[in-house]
N, C-alpha and C positions, 0 to 999 in steps of 0.2 A: 587676437583674429589674425595679425599679421605673422605669428608662430608657427598658426597651423597650416598656412599656406603650402609651405615645403614641403611637410608632410603627404599634404594632398596630392601635389602635384608627384611624386615619387610613386605615390599609389596608383595614379592614373596613369602613368608610365608602363609601371608593371602590370598594370591590367591589359594594356594596349600589346605590350609585348607578348602576354600570356594568349590574347586571342590571335595574334598574326602566329603564335607558333601551333594553337591547336588547330588554325586554318589549314596551314601548311600541312599536317599530318593527316586531317581529314580528307583533302584534296587527293592525296598520294592513295588513301584507302579507298576514293570512291574508284578508282582501278580497278580493285578486286574485289570489295564487297558488293554486291548487290542491293541496290537501293527501291525501296516500295514508291510507289507511283505520285503518293502526295509529298513524299518528300522531294521527288525529281524535280514535280512542278516547282516546288520552292524555290530548289537549287538554281533551277533554269530561270526563274525570274527574277532571283538574286545575279545572276551572270548578267541577264541583259541591263538590271539597275546598274551594276559596277562599271559596266561596257559604257554607256549612259554618263554615268558619273567622271568616268576618266575624260572621254569628250568633253565635257562643259568645264572642267578644272583645266584643261589646257587651253581653252578659249578663254579663260579670266583670269591665266597666270599671263603677269606682266612680262618675264623673262623665261628663256627654256629652264636655265639651273633651279629658278625656282620649286621648279617640279623635280626635283631632283633621285627622287625614288621612283622616279616611272619607269625607269628598264627594271627595275625589281617587281615592281607590281606588273608589267607587260610578261615579265616570265610566270608571274603565279595567276595570274588571268587566264594566259594560254594553256596552263597543267587544267586549271579550274574547267574552262572550257571541254578539253578533251577527256576529262574525266566524266563529265556529263553527256560528252558523245558516247563515251564504252558505254557508262550505266543505262542510256538508252537506248542503244543497239544490242544489249543484253536483254532488256524486257520486249523490245519489241521481235525478238526470233524468237523469246521463251514463251510468249503470249498469243502473239501473232493476231488474231481476230477479237481476240480478250482483252488488249491492250486498251490500257482507258486511261493514259497519261495526257489530261485535261491540254497542256501548253503544247502539245506535239501535235494533237489534233486540233485545236483552234488553230493553229500555223496551216495545218493541210488543208483544212476546210476554207481558209478566207483564200488562200492562192488556186486551190483546185475547185473549189464550187460544190457544187451539188453531186460531183463523181461525171464518169463517163471518158471515155476516151479523150475526149477534146481537153478536158481539164487537165487530166495527167499530163498531155504533154505540152498544153500552158505551163503549166508547174515545173515541167523539167527544164523549159528554153528559161524561164526566167531564174530559174535556180542555176543553171549552167553561166548564162551571163551575168549575174551576181558573183559568181566565182571567177569567170573571168576579167570582170573589172576590177575585183582585188586582187587576183593574183598579177594580171599583166600590166594594169595602171598603178593603183594605189601603192601596193606593197614592192613593187619592183622600183618606183619611183623613190620611195622614202627609204628605200635600202639603199638606193645610191647618193639621194643625198647626203643620209647617214655618214655613209661610207666616206665622200669628199666632206664633207662638215670635220669629221674626225682628222681627217688629213690635216687640212687646213689649221684647224686649231692646234693640234698637236705642234705642227710646226712653228705658228707664231707665237707658243706660248713663253719661248724665251726672249724674244723681242719685246713682247708686251710686258714681260717682269721686268725687263733691264728698263724700258720706258716709263714704267712707277718707278724705279729706283731713282732714276733721273730726276724725276718730278721731286721726289723726297728730299736727292739732294740738292734741287733748286731752291726748297722752300715752298714750292706749290703746295704741299701736301701735307700732315703729320704725321707724323710714325706708326700711328694707329690707322690713320687713312691708308696707308701703305700695306701694313699687312693686311687689311680687309680686302685691298684690291690685289693683291698677290695673292691671297686665297680663292677669290674669285675665280681669278685666271685658271688657277689652279682646278677648281672645280668645274668650271666649264669643259677644259679638257677630259676631265674624268669622265662628266657628262654625255659627251658628243662620243669619247672613245666606246662606254658601254653601251649607247644607243646604235652604235655601227654594229656590235654583235647583237642585240636584242631584238633588231630587227628582222634578224633572221628566224626567233621565233615564230612570227606571223607567218613567213612564207611556207615553214614548215606546218605549221596549222591548216594552210588551205589545202598541202598537198594532202594530208593525214585525211582532212575533212573530205577529198574527194574518193579515197581510198575506203574510208568509213561507208559512203554512200555508195558504192557501188558493193560491198560488203551485203549493206543492208538489203539490197535491192536483189541483187543475185540469189545471196543464200537464203533471203527470207523467201523468194518464191520455191525454192527446193525444198525448203523445210514443210511450206504449206503444201506443196503437191505429194510429196513423199512422207513423211510424215504426220499430215493431217488429212490425207486423202481429199484435199480441194482442189476445185479445178482449178485452170491454169488462170479464167478471167476471173476468178475470185483473189487468187492467189495475187495475180499480179494489180489489180485493184487496189487489194490490202496493203500490200507489200509498198507499192510503187506511192501511195497516198501517205501513208508513214515517215518512207523515207524523204519524202519531199518536204513535209513537216517538221522530221527531227533537223535536216539538212539545213534548211533555212534558220530555224532556233539556234544553232550551232554557228551558222555564216553570219546570220545578222549583228550577234556581239562582236565579233571577230573583225567583221566589215567596220563595226565603231569605231574599235582600239587602231584597226588600221589606218583609219583617215584620221584618228589623234595623233598618230606616229609620225602621220606626214606633215601634219598641221606643226607638231612642236618640233620638228626639226626642219623644217623650211622657215624657222621664224628668226628674223633677222635682230639684230640688238635693236633696243627698243631705250626710251628714257623713263622705263616706268609703266607705261602705260599698257592697258589690256588691249587684245586684238580686234575687239571690236571697236576703240577708241580710235585704231590708228588707220581702220579703215576708214571710219566715218571723216576722220581729219584728212585722208590722201584723197579721199572721193568728190571733196569739198571744195579742193583749194582752187578751182576755176569756175566760172559758172559759164563759162564759153564753151567747156566741153558739153554742157547738158542743150546749151543753145542747138550746137551744131548737129549734137545726135538727135535733137525732135527735130529739127528743119529737116534732116534725113529721111525719118519715118514719116512726116507727112508728106515729102515728094513720092518717096514709095509708095503711101497708101493711095494718092491719087491715077496711079498708074493704073491701066485697064486689068482685071484680073487679080488683082488685089485685095485680100481683104482690109477695106478700108476703114470697117467699122473696130477693126482692130489695130491696124497702123496710127490712124490718126488722132485717136484717143490716147494713146500711147506717147506720140509725139508731143500732144498739147501737155500732157502731164511732165514732160522732161522741160517744156517751155519755161511752165509754171516753176519746176523746182529749179532752172537755173536762175531766173528771176527773184526767187526767194534766196539763193544762195549768194545773189549778188550785192542783196541788198545787206544781208549778213557780213559781206566782206567788206563794204564800204565802212559800215558802221565799226567794224576791226579796226579799219585803216584810220577811222579817222580817232577811234579812242586811245589808238597808237600815237598818233600826232599829239594829241592834247596834253599825254603824259608825259612826253617828251618835251614839250612847251614845259609844262610844270616842273619837271627836273630843273632844266634850262634859270627858270625864274628861284628856284630853290638856291640854285648855285651861286645867284647872283649876277649874272652876264646874260649874254646871248650867245648863239652856237658859235660866231665871229670871233668870240674873244678866245684870252687863253685859258684853256684848260687845266684843272685844280693841279698842283705840282705834287707828283707822283713821289712818296718816300720813298729814300736811300733805301737800299738793302745794307742789312748787318754787316754782312759777311760777301764779297764775290772776289772771285777768280776768274779774270779776263784774262783770255788767249788768242792769239793772233792765230790766223786761217790758216797757218804751217803747223799748229797743235791742235787742230780738230780732231785728228784721227784717235787722238787720247781719248777724247770721250764718246768715240762715234760706236753706237753699238754694235753695227756690223763688222768692226775691225776690234772688238774686245772691250773697248770703253774700261783699258788698264785702269786709269786715273778716276774714273766714277767708284771703280772699286773700292780705292784706298782712302776716299774723301769720311765714308761714314766712321771707318776706323781712325781716322786722325782725330774727328770729335769725341771718338770713346776711348783714344789714348788722352786726350785733356783734360775730360774728365774724372779718369782715373789718376794721373798725376798732378793736376790742380786743384781739383775737384769744383772745376767750371764747366756749366753746360754751355759748350759752345751751338751760338745760333747756326741754323742751318745755310751751308755754303753755295751762294747760288754762282753755279760757273756759267757763264756766257762767252762770245766771241767779240772781239772789239777790233773792226777794221782800221781804227787808225793803230797799233802796234805794230812792230815789224810781223813778219810772218812766224820767225822760230821765239818771240817774245811773248811772256805772260807775267800779270802783276796782279798783286793781293790787294786789295781794296777793306776799309773797314769804313763803314758809315760815309761810302765814297771819297774818301781820304786813301791816296796811296800810299802803304807800309812797305813796299817791298815787291822787288821784279827784277827780273834776270833772263838770259835768254839760252835757250837749249837747241839741241843739234837733234834732230828726229832722225833714227836707223843709226844714231852712234851712241859710244858709251864713255862715262866721265869716270876718268882711273884716277885714284888719288893715291899719293905715296903717303903712308902713315909710318913709315919706319922700317918696313918691312922688304921692302923693295929689293930684290938680288941683282935684275938686271933691267935698267933704265928703257924706257921706248921712246919713241918721238911721235909728237903727236899736236896736234892744234891746242895751244896754251890758253886756259882758263883756271877760274878760281870758282870751287863750290859755295853756290850762292848763301847755303845755311850757315857755314861755319867760315867764311873767308879763307879757305885751303885753297892752295895750289893745285891745279890739276890737269889733265890733259882729255881730248875727247879724241877716241879711238873707234875705227868702223868696226863692223859687228864681224866681219872676219878674223880681226886683231883680239877679239876677248878675249879668247880663250889662253893666247899669248901673254897678255897684260895677266890674269890670274895667275898663271904659271911665274911671272916673273916677279908677282907679290903687292901688286896693286889691288887697291879696294875700287871692285870695278861696279858700278851702278846703272840702272836704266834710265834715262828721260823721266818716266812717272815718279820712279822713286826720287829723284832727283827735287822733283816738284812737290811730290810730298813730304818730304823731309825737310824743306825751307819752310811749306806753309805750316810744318809743325813748330819751327823754331821760332817762326814770326809769332803765332798763336800766342807762344810763352811769352815772347817777350813784350805783347802788346795786351796781355791777358787784363791788366787793369783799365784798357779803355773799350776791352770787348764788354766788359762785366758793369750793364746798365743797371736804372732802378728795377726796371720790370723783371731781368733775371734775380737781382736780390729780393725782388716778393717773390718769386716762385720759389726761392732758397727755403723763406721764411715759413713760408704755407706749407713747405714739405716736412720743416723741421717741425713744425707746430704739434704737426700729426700723433710725435712721438715723445714730444718735449715742450707741451703747451706752458706748463708754468713759468719755464726761464725764458720762453718767447714772449710771453705777456708782461713780465716784467722788465725787458729790454727795451720793447717797443714801446712800454708806457715813458721812458725816458728819452729816450732816441728815436726818431723819424726815419724814413729809408735811405733819405739821403745821406745821413751822418753814419748810419751801419756801412753803408756802400762805400764809403769813403774810408772806413776802416779795411773792409776787406779788398779794397782795392790798393793801401796800404803795404799789405801782405803778400798781394798776387806781384805787384809792383818789383819784389825782390824774390820773387819763384817759390814763396812759400805756400804751400798747399791747405786751401780753404774747405778742403774735405770735411774735417774733423769741427763740423760748425756747431756741437755741443758744447766742446772745451772753448770754442771761439764765443758762443754765448754768456758763458757764464762768466768767462771774465770780464768780459763789457758789463754784465751783471752788475760784477763786483766792485770794478773800479767806476763805473756811471754815475753813483752819487758822488763822489768826490773830483772828479773832473770830465770835461766834453770835448777834451783836447786830442785830434785825432792823431797826432803823434806819439802822445803818451799813450792813449789805448791801444796802437799798433805795438810799441814794445812790449807792455804790460801781456798782451797775448802773445807773441814772439816768445816770452818767457813761460807761457803756459803750454806752450807747443814746441818747446825746449828741447826733447828727444826726438820727435819728427824733424826738425831740423838739422841737430847734430848730425841723425845718421845719414842724412842728404849727401852728407862732404865726410862722412868718416870714412873709412877701410872696410873691408871685411872682419877687420879683428876689432871694429870699434875703436880705432884709432884717430883721433883729430890733429893733423898737422896745423899747428898756428904762426903767427908771426905777431908781434905786439910792438905798441909806439911806444917810443920814450914819453915819460910824462910831461919836460916842459912842453912838447908841440901839442900835448894834447889840452893842457892850459890854454895856449896858445888858441888854439883851435876854438876851444869854449869861449873864450872873452870876444872873438871873432863872432859870435854866434848871434842873429837877427832873428825876430820873430817876424814873419809876414801871415797874411792871408792864409796863403797854403802850406805852412808850415813854418819851419825854423832853416836857417840857410847859412852857408858859411861865408863870411864877408875877409876871406883873409889877403893881404897884402900880395900883389900880382908876384912879385920877387918868392915870397915865403910860398906861396902856392905854385910856383915851378920849383924849387926844391924840395917841398913836399911830394911831388907826383912822380920825380925824379929819384928819389930815396926808396917811395914805394916799388918803383918799375924794378930798380936793381934790387931790391930783397925777393922779389917774387922771381926774377931772370933768377937769381942764386939758386931759390929753393927747387925751381923747374930743373937748373941741370943736375938737381940731386934727385930729381925723377918723382918729386914731390908738387902738388896744386895745394897750397896753403889757404887758410885764411887770416882773417885779421881779427883780433880778438881787442875790445876796450873797455873800458865804464861802459855803463849804463846811459849815461847821460849825455856821452860824447859821440856814441856809436851814431844815431844819425847824421852828425855833422860829418863824420870821417867817410859814411857813404856818398852824402852829398857831394863833398869835395873831390871826391873821385870819380864820380859816376859819369860826366863827360867823356874824360880820356879812359877810363877803364871799366864801363857798365856792369862788365859779368864779375866784376871783384865780390868776394864775398864777405861782408863785415858781421861780425857777431859780436853783443855784446858777454860780459860776465857771466851774468844770471842765465844767460841761454845756454849754459854749456850744463849738460845734466850728469847725473851724479856715474850714470852705465858707461859713460864715454871716457877713453884714458887721452889724456892731451900729451902731446910732442910738441915742444917749443923749439923753433928752428930759428928764432933770431929775432931781435929787435929793430923796429926801424928807425934808423937814427938820421933827424933831418939836420942838414948844413946851415949853419947861421952865418 
């Protein structure tokens, strides 16, 4: 059964499209091909039914954009009505007194009555009033409202989309919700833009209706007297009666559609309720409205000359409804109070007690009030545009799906200061000069410039602040020039990389595992049988702590599955996973020719380092003597400085069993030092040894 439904849906879609296509062709052909009176009656009844349908759909539609096809239907119904009007005019003029259209005659008889001059005059007056109401009140008002709504909706669209983007960046909504709301904003602008043009169809229909009515009457009298030798009284009685019936039959559907148009363009944003529900809610908000209105009606009713038998019962009815609404309002208030009490009892305290603690944001960027223009939608919100890009880059570089970054202002910060927090703990901060540019000398400066000294917060490089007027000069002098949003974005990116292991929580690991399970269920099932989420998290954190991307989760999980039955030690599993990712890691530090510059460490010191190893709950640590540790750090620093002098950024390579100890022993003084083990060097990499690190003894 489930397999047949898509085919059935596609058949229904094709059928509905075919019906619409045929209907459009028939509507156009009606303007040319004569119709029999029986078919004309059927089509006129359908036209009236279509107009009624449109009005009811508008009334029962919660939001205007939920009836997005209304502009197109408006055009179809307009052309359909004009086609019927042309067809009925052709039959009235060609058949005269022999015209037997039941719908036209029924409307004519209903309005004109048995006939006579008085009936004709009354019919014409009613017809003129309907046209006047439709032209000067409904159609003109709807056109103006549609025009203003289209203008304001289009003007507000960028701000609405920026507001959605801000909510998404702050974590208030998901990416799917943000995409949906942006689409709704776009649809709203398209709808009101289309309605602005569609209302012109109705005003044109009214004008054409008046023209056709005049043609029916004048040409009909001429045809009757000249071609059919009828008397003036017979001709005017026949054609005036048929003209009134035909005009009313064409104008009534048009009036219903005009009314529907006015309703749909005057609808304000609602919370998903229909028009009737909204009106009921708004007209029953206060019982005092009915009390005052009822009292006023009774007061007027007791005055001399006024129809007391109308006003006093009406006032009494208003007082009755006011009393009823007051009881409903009281019950609603009591229910609300009761629910509030139950809620407080559920929380285990009264309203005077401290409210439950709100969870900290996973990631937050706090700005001083001087930096608020960077996230102000009216001033471009340059920083807001960069935050989603930072999250995407982190996902591509590290394989880490970074949680949404909430951007808030903090009055306790200096005006030009910002800070980045992970679960409420500050991990980085700096100050920005608004209206200035940060200029850094990367070695290509031709002519040094003067400016306010500072340091690049991302890489701790010396820099200067220059004004916007000096920006071009700084670029010509060879400085790398960056604006404040770029400074913050770059710093944010580096902080996320440095603290990726802290950002990766169990919930993020669970999401990664669930995604991997869709494509590789066997390996995921094997790993999750041996390890829990916390143990898998520690392995992934160990990789991220040394800037190893976890995007290749298939290899990571297969390696864990291979060595899981042998050991559950996190440090051992991390080393084995690193070896499985050897090509990825080596390419991260090799040059474009796949050449990896390395430094090795003398064997006696490696043995001493291995002898100092101590196992702790958090893994192995190095317990070198302080004198040996200082000598070791000094030797590493000198070797790296020598390599840097030759233009190289080397990595240290050592045996597998001591790699972690080398990294830990240098982490505090040189956190960015890269240490690889021999098994991590892949076969497609060329190794160039720059020397051996010798530790003074």
